[in-house]
C-alpha positions, 0 to 999 in steps of 0.5 A, a space after each residue: 723611134 717611137 715618139 713618147 707623149 706625156 699622156 695617151 688617152 684611149 677613147 674619143 668620147 666626151 670624157 676623153 676629149 675633156 681630159 685631153 683639153 684640160 691636159 693641153 691647157 696645162 702644157 702636156 703633150 697628148 695623143 688621143 686614140 679613138 676606135 671610131 669617129 670622135 664622139 661617134 658612140 654614146 657621146 653622140 647619142 646623148 640628149 645633152 641634159 645637165 640635170 643635177 637633180 634627175 638622178 643625183 639627189 642631195 644625199 648622193 656621193 656624186 651630187 656635189 661633183 655633178 653640181 660643180 661640173 654643171 656650173 662649169 659649163 657657162 665658162 666652158 662654153 665661152 672658152 670653146 667658142 673663143 678658141 674654136 668658134 664652135 657653139 655648144 648650144 648651152 642653155 639654162 632653160 631649167 627642168 621640170 621633174 614630173 610626178 605622175 602619182 602621189 607617191 612620186 610627188 612625196 619623193 620629189 617634195 623631199 628634194 625641196 629640203 633646206 639642203 637644196 634651197 641653194 638650187 632654187 627648187 620649187 614644187 609646182 602644183 597641177 595648176 602651176 604646172 599648166 602655167 609653166 608648160 600648158 601642153 603637158 598632160 593634165 593627169 600629172 600630180 605636179 612637178 619639181 621646178 629646177 631652174 638652174 639645170 639646162 642642156 647642151 648639144 652633145 655632138 657639139 661639146 665633143 667637137 668643141 673639146 676635141 678641136 680645142 685640144 688640137 688647137 692647143 697641141 693634141 694629136 688625135 687619131 681616129 679609127 685606131 683600135 687599141 689591141 694591147 698594152 706595152 708593159 715593162 715590169 709593173 709599168 704601162 709604157 703605151 699601147 699596141 694599136 692597129 696603126 702600130 705602137 704608141 708610147 706615153 708616160 701615162 695612159 688613160 683609159 676613157 673608152 666608155 663601155 669598151 673600157 672593160 675589155 681593155 682593163 681585163 687584159 691587166 686584171 684591173 679590178 673594174 666591173 662594168 656592163 653596157 646598157 643600150 639606150 634608144 632615142 628619137 627626135 621630132 620637129 614641133 612648134 617651139 611653143 610646145 615645150 620650153 623646158 626639159 621634162 623628166 620622169 624616171 622612164 622618159 625625158 623630153 629635151 627641147 633643142 634649137 629650131 623646135 627639135 625635141 629629143 626623146 629618150 631613152 630605153 634601157 637594155 643591159 648587157 648588150 653592144 647591139 646598137 640596132 633600134 627596135 620597133 618595140 623600144 620606140 613604141 614603148 618610148 612613144 607611148 610614155 612621151 605622148 602620155 606626158 605631152 599629148 600634142 607630141 602625136 602631131 609632131 613631125 618625125 625626124 630620126 631615131 638612134 641608139 647608144 651604148 652607155 657604161 654602167 658600173 656594178 656599183 653605179 658610180 664612175 671609176 676615176 683614178 690611178 691604178 694601184 697595180 700598174 704605174 702609168 695607168 689611169 682610168 676615167 669611165 663608167 659615167 653611165 647616163 651622166 657622161 655629158 654632165 660630168 665631163 668638165 669636172 672629170 677632165 679637171 680631176 684627171 688632168 690635176 691628178 696627172 699634173 701633180 702626180 697624185 697617187 689617187 687610188 682607182 676606185 668607184 668615185 664615192 667622195 661627197 
């Protein structure tokens, strides 16, 4: 006899683990299935930035959601440390969004409007920029100081959420590939996998860039495509840079022990995870243009990740209108780490309260 779970989650990245953790906190029986290792794809590759202002400006429909999710991290870090002993390395070190040109500066200055004063945004002139980060290139026009943004360890948040879910009763099966759905009428009753069938009252698809192939089997109206991002890391003096440095085409994130994470290239419509010399050279040129002393840092490693981008640019979070017992949480693109806490709470609350929340691009402000 096949065991029936309250909720079955397909995808063991940061989104799936966050959903599992929140459901277990609510007393639900949960099975999480991952086709590789837990957090082994995009979540593992992420830099762990908690940058509300990097892409989600005050007018964005996702801005309030992202801000609320970021603000959950201090409490979540304490919860996970107490429950699992895992330190997700949360730091509120702030972020500087650089302006390379006068046009960049004009755009950033618009973010310091009255609507953004609650975030404590401050415009830094070239002189002030040098005071904050002396090793930055002197060619910068200025920068926007964002004090409340920070970063975490992406691998540690996945482990923390996953282990915490297990501590609260969840089951996790790695290296388990989902082939198809178990369907009865218009209801999804579980999935067929490489390890056999699994049954659940609710099935949540949270497989990142691999969600599309599963949802296509059900003709669910969801359009997304994979975007490869290449990154590298170096070891440098902890004094080289203290705050996350962000531009539209390159970011530098300081980590513990003087490590710096630099990313990320973008190549759309590919699941090829190989790392190209061309991509790394391009990224190195951008990074050393921002932080010249980076040329003298010690090389550590390079990697890539495949991120899920939707056609409209917003994640899909909700329940299917066509299929009973089916929910989706995917398409977070470059903001999966940032949006993980709030996505977990949204999906868990939606299932707990049996809210018929329609599956659509998340557009609420």
